[in-house]
C-alpha positions in Angstrom: -8.9 2.4 16.8 -8.7 3.8 20.2 -8.0 7.3 19.0 -11.2 7.4 17.0 -13.2 6.3 20.0 -11.6 9.2 22.0 -12.2 11.5 19.2 -15.9 10.6 18.9 -16.3 10.8 22.8 -14.8 14.3 23.1 -17.0 15.6 20.2 -20.1 14.1 21.7 -19.2 15.6 25.1 -18.8 19.1 23.6 -22.2 18.7 21.9 -23.7 17.5 25.3 -22.3 20.4 27.0 -23.9 22.7 24.6 -27.2 20.9 24.8 -27.0 21.2 28.5 -26.5 24.9 28.4 -29.5 25.1 26.0 -31.6 23.2 28.5 -30.8 25.7 31.3 -32.3 28.5 29.3 -29.7 29.9 27.0 -31.0 30.9 23.8 -27.6 31.5 22.1 -27.8 30.8 18.3 -24.2 29.7 18.3 -24.9 27.0 20.9 -27.8 25.7 19.0 -25.7 25.4 15.7 -22.8 23.9 17.6 -25.0 21.2 19.2 -26.4 20.3 15.9 -23.2 20.4 14.0 -21.2 18.6 16.7 -23.6 15.6 17.0 -24.2 15.5 13.2 -20.6 15.7 12.0 -19.5 13.1 14.6 -22.0 10.6 13.3 -20.9 11.4 9.7 -17.3 10.8 10.6 -17.9 7.6 12.4 -20.1 6.0 9.7 -18.0 7.3 6.7 -14.4 6.3 7.0 -13.5 7.9 3.7 -14.2 11.4 5.0 -11.5 11.0 7.8 -8.8 11.1 5.1 -10.2 14.1 3.1 -8.1 17.3 3.6 -11.1 19.3 2.5 -13.2 17.9 5.3 -10.5 18.7 7.8 -10.3 22.4 6.6 -14.1 22.8 6.5 -14.5 21.2 10.0 -11.8 23.5 11.6 -12.9 26.7 10.0 -16.6 26.1 10.8 -16.0 25.7 14.5 -13.5 28.7 14.4 -16.3 30.9 12.9 -18.6 29.7 15.7 -16.0 30.5 18.3 -15.4 34.0 16.8 -19.1 34.8 16.5 -19.9 33.7 20.1 -17.4 36.3 21.5 -16.6 33.8 24.3 -14.2 30.9 24.8 -16.6 28.6 26.4 -15.7 25.0 26.8 -18.0 23.4 24.1 -16.4 25.5 21.3 -12.9 25.0 22.6 -13.2 21.3 23.0 -14.9 20.9 19.6 -12.2 22.9 17.9 -9.4 20.7 19.5 -11.0 17.6 18.1 -10.9 19.1 14.6 -7.1 18.9 14.8 -7.2 15.1 15.7 -8.0 13.8 12.2 -5.2 15.4 10.3 -2.8 14.8 13.1 -3.2 11.1 13.0 -3.4 10.8 9.2 -0.4 13.0 8.1 3.3 12.1 8.5 5.2 13.5 11.4 6.9 16.4 9.6 3.6 17.6 8.1 1.9 17.3 11.6 4.6 19.7 13.1 3.6 22.4 10.5 -0.1 21.6 11.2 0.6 22.2 15.0 2.3 25.4 14.4 -0.2 26.8 11.9 -3.1 25.8 14.1 -1.6 27.4 17.1 -1.0 30.7 15.4 -4.5 30.7 14.0 -6.0 29.9 17.4 -4.0 32.6 19.0 -5.2 35.3 16.5 -8.8 34.3 17.0 -8.2 34.3 20.9 -6.9 37.9 20.6 -9.5 39.4 18.5 -12.4 37.2 19.4 -13.2 38.7 22.9 -16.4 39.8 24.4 -16.6 42.3 21.6 -15.6 40.5 18.5 -13.2 42.7 16.5 -11.4 44.3 19.5 -8.0 43.2 20.5 -7.8 41.2 23.8 -4.7 41.8 25.9 -2.5 38.7 26.1 -2.6 37.0 29.5 -1.0 33.9 30.8 -4.2 32.0 30.5 -4.4 33.0 26.8 -0.8 31.8 26.1 -1.1 28.6 28.0 -4.6 27.4 27.0 -4.9 29.1 23.6 -1.2 28.5 22.5 0.3 25.6 24.2 -2.5 23.1 24.4 -3.3 22.9 20.6 0.3 22.5 19.7 0.8 19.8 22.4 -2.4 18.0 21.3 -1.2 17.9 17.7 2.3 17.0 18.4 1.3 14.2 20.9 -1.2 12.7 18.5 1.2 12.9 15.5 4.1 11.3 17.4 1.8 8.5 18.7 0.4 7.8 15.2 4.0 7.9 13.8 5.2 5.5 16.5 2.3 3.1 15.7 3.0 3.2 12.0 6.7 2.4 12.7 5.7 -0.5 14.9 3.3 -1.8 12.3 6.0 -1.6 9.6 8.4 -3.4 11.7 5.8 -6.1 12.6 5.1 -6.5 8.9 8.9 -6.6 8.1 9.4 -9.5 10.6 6.3 -11.4 9.4 7.8 -11.1 5.8 11.1 -12.3 7.0 9.5 -15.3 8.8 7.4 -16.1 5.8 10.6 -16.0 3.5 12.5 -18.2 5.9 9.7 -20.8 6.1 9.5 -20.7 2.3 13.3 -21.4 2.1 13.0 -24.3 4.7 10.2 -25.9 2.8 12.1 -25.6 -0.5 15.1 -27.3 1.2 13.0 -30.0 2.6 11.3 -30.7 -0.8 14.7 -30.7 -2.5 16.5 -33.0 0.0 13.6 -35.5 0.4 10.7 -35.5 -2.1 12.6 -34.5 -5.1 15.4 -37.0 -4.6 13.0 -39.9 -4.0 11.0 -38.9 -7.1 14.2 -38.8 -9.1 15.2 -42.3 -7.8 11.8 -43.6 -8.7 12.1 -42.3 -12.2 15.5 -43.9 -12.6 14.1 -47.3 -11.2 11.2 -47.2 -13.5 13.3 -46.2 -16.5 15.6 -49.2 -15.8 12.7 -51.6 -15.9 11.6 -50.7 -19.5 14.1 -53.2 -21.1 13.3 -56.0 -18.6 9.5 -56.2 -18.9 7.3 -57.9 -21.4 6.0 -56.1 -24.4 2.5 -56.1 -22.8 3.7 -54.2 -19.8 6.3 -52.0 -21.5 3.7 -49.2 -22.5 2.6 -48.9 -19.0 6.1 -48.7 -17.7 6.8 -46.1 -20.3 3.9 -44.0 -19.4 4.9 -44.2 -15.7 8.3 -43.1 -16.6 6.9 -40.1 -18.5 4.6 -39.2 -15.6 7.4 -39.3 -13.1 9.6 -37.1 -15.4 6.7 -34.6 -15.6 6.3 -34.7 -11.8 10.0 -34.0 -11.3 9.6 -31.0 -13.7 6.7 -29.7 -11.7 8.6 -30.2 -8.5 11.4 -28.0 -10.0 8.9 -25.3 -10.8 7.4 -25.5 -7.4 10.9 -25.2 -5.8 11.6 -22.2 -8.0 8.4 -20.6 -6.8 9.3 -21.1 -3.1 12.7 -19.9 -3.3 13.4 -16.1 -3.5 14.3 -15.4 -7.1 16.3 -12.3 -6.0 18.6 -14.0 -3.6 19.6 -10.7 -2.1 20.1 -9.0 -5.4 18.5 -5.6 -6.3 15.5 -6.0 -8.6 17.2 -4.3 -11.7 20.2 -6.5 -11.5 18.2 -9.7 -11.1 16.0 -8.7 -14.1 19.2 -7.9 -16.2 20.7 -11.2 -15.4 17.5 -13.0 -16.1 17.2 -11.2 -19.4 20.8 -12.2 -20.5 20.0 -15.8 -19.8 16.7 -15.7 -21.7 17.9 -13.8 -24.7 18.4 -16.3 -27.6 21.4 -15.9 -30.0 19.3 -15.5 -33.0 16.4 -13.7 -31.4 15.5 -10.2 -30.2 17.8 -8.1 -28.1 16.7 -7.5 -24.5 17.8 -4.4 -22.7 17.1 -3.5 -19.0 17.5 0.1 -17.9 16.9 2.1 -14.7 16.9 1.1 -11.1 14.3 0.2 -8.5 13.8 1.7 -5.1 14.1 -0.3 -1.8 11.0 -2.6 -1.4 10.3 -5.6 0.6 11.7 -8.9 -0.7 8.3 -10.4 -1.3 7.0 -7.4 -3.3 10.2 -7.3 -5.3 9.8 -11.0 -6.0 6.4 -10.6 -7.4 7.5 -7.7 -9.6 10.4 -9.8 -10.8 8.2 -12.7 -11.7 5.7 -10.3 -13.5 8.6 -9.0 -15.5 9.9 -12.5 -16.4 6.4 -13.6 -17.5 6.1 -10.5 -19.8 9.5 -11.3 -21.3 8.6 -14.9 -21.8 5.3 -13.9 -23.6 7.3 -11.3 -25.8 9.9 -13.9 -26.7 7.2 -16.6 -27.6 4.5 -14.6 -29.4 5.6 -11.1 -30.3 8.2 -11.9 -33.2 10.0 -8.8 -32.0 13.5 -7.5 -32.8 14.0 -5.7 -29.6 12.4 -5.9 -26.0 13.1 -3.0 -23.7 12.6 -3.3 -19.9 12.5 0.1 -18.0 12.5 0.6 -14.2 11.5 4.0 -13.0 11.2 5.0 -9.3 8.1 7.2 -8.8 7.2 8.9 -5.6 8.6 6.0 -3.5 6.9 3.5 -5.7 8.0 1.9 -8.9 6.9 1.9 -12.6 8.1 -1.1 -14.6 7.5 -1.2 -18.4 8.2 -4.0 -20.8 7.8 -3.0 -24.4 8.5 -4.8 -27.7 8.4 -3.9 -31.4 6.7 -7.0 -32.5 3.4 -7.7 -34.1 1.4 -6.3 -31.4 -1.7 -7.7 -29.5 -3.6 -10.3 -31.4 -7.1 -9.7 -32.5 -8.4 -12.7 -30.7 -6.5 -11.8 -27.4 -7.3 -14.2 -24.6 -7.6 -12.1 -21.4 -8.0 -15.3 -19.4 -4.9 -16.9 -20.6 -2.8 -18.5 -17.9 0.2 -16.0 -18.2 -1.9 -12.9 -18.1 -3.9 -14.2 -15.2 -0.7 -15.0 -13.3 0.6 -11.4 -13.9 -2.8 -10.0 -12.9 -2.8 -12.0 -9.7 0.7 -11.1 -8.7 -0.1 -7.4 -9.4 -3.2 -7.6 -7.4 -1.5 -9.2 -4.4 0.9 -6.2 -4.0 -1.6 -3.6 -4.8 0.0 -2.8 -8.1 -1.8 -1.7 -11.4 -1.1 -3.8 -14.4 -1.9 -2.5 -17.9 -1.3 -4.3 -21.2 -1.8 -2.2 -24.3 -0.6 -1.6 -27.8 2.6 0.3 -28.1 2.9 3.5 -30.2 4.7 2.5 -33.4 3.8 -1.1 -33.1 4.3 -3.8 -30.6 3.0 -4.4 -27.0 3.7 -2.6 -23.7 3.2 -4.2 -20.3 3.0 -1.5 -17.5 3.2 -2.2 -13.8 2.7 0.6 -11.2 3.7 -0.5 -7.7 2.5 1.9 -5.1 4.5 3.3 -2.3 5.1 0.8 0.4 3.5 -1.9 -1.5 2.1 -4.7 0.7 1.6 -8.4 -0.1 -2.0 -9.5 0.3 -3.2 -13.0 0.3 
């Protein structure tokens, strides 16, 4: 990350200036503390990525350097440079609207310290053009510039990811069409040909021909499943509408009722497809094993993400539950691929509940 390299370089430069001043005979305690803190904190930030995203670390870093600035009674370059770098981490991590507020707040705080932190701390320094330009404009410009650049990069990354998803979806459709128009048709023709031979061969060959016919029929069924996986199950429909239509086709006349409630927020087609297939798998499991009278599917937008719950009033989780069953593994794999959390638990009052929490801006991971 170029901004991180620049951030580390400026912090080390500030610490280096402080060290140089110490080498020329200054015995200022603040310079000693600054030199040690600047180098130590920079190494910590460089080696520990998690701390870069912690608001508590941002606040501590900024306030600590401001205390040094105030205690020194002088706006020397090491303190000023180091304090400016404390604004970089939140500026590139926060959304643009929050970065604007950060810039305004930091500018006001810096101005107050500039006024009262003169040669004699506690006395009010008169405002000068230097104070207004250096102490007021520069922090705001730094924060706004970094925030705008970070926001632009995020938008470009989102657009690139969107284009990649569209390209993947187009390629999947192309492969599905090719398989349908060539391989599937030939497989179907081979099955018809073998089936027509069953009555024309001798009894000693007939079992082999029959087995070949069954294998071709199974291969055709597998091909249909693969084609369904390749095609987008939503076909441009919103997730809640696609689930409701699927529920209507799955609900047996003499079986449990299936209801789909709620709506889903906008999400990428690939993420929505994974959520849809998780929901369909959960419905299939409930219809096959739960012996339920009612199955409820609920979609609830949450903070830009989505919570999907599939609950039934059936017999609940079996005692000998198989966590490595194919259906459960498939749901877990799909949930993990989009960064979602899948929970399968007993439902209050009896039955089973499958809960899927899809985060904001869920991404598809291989």
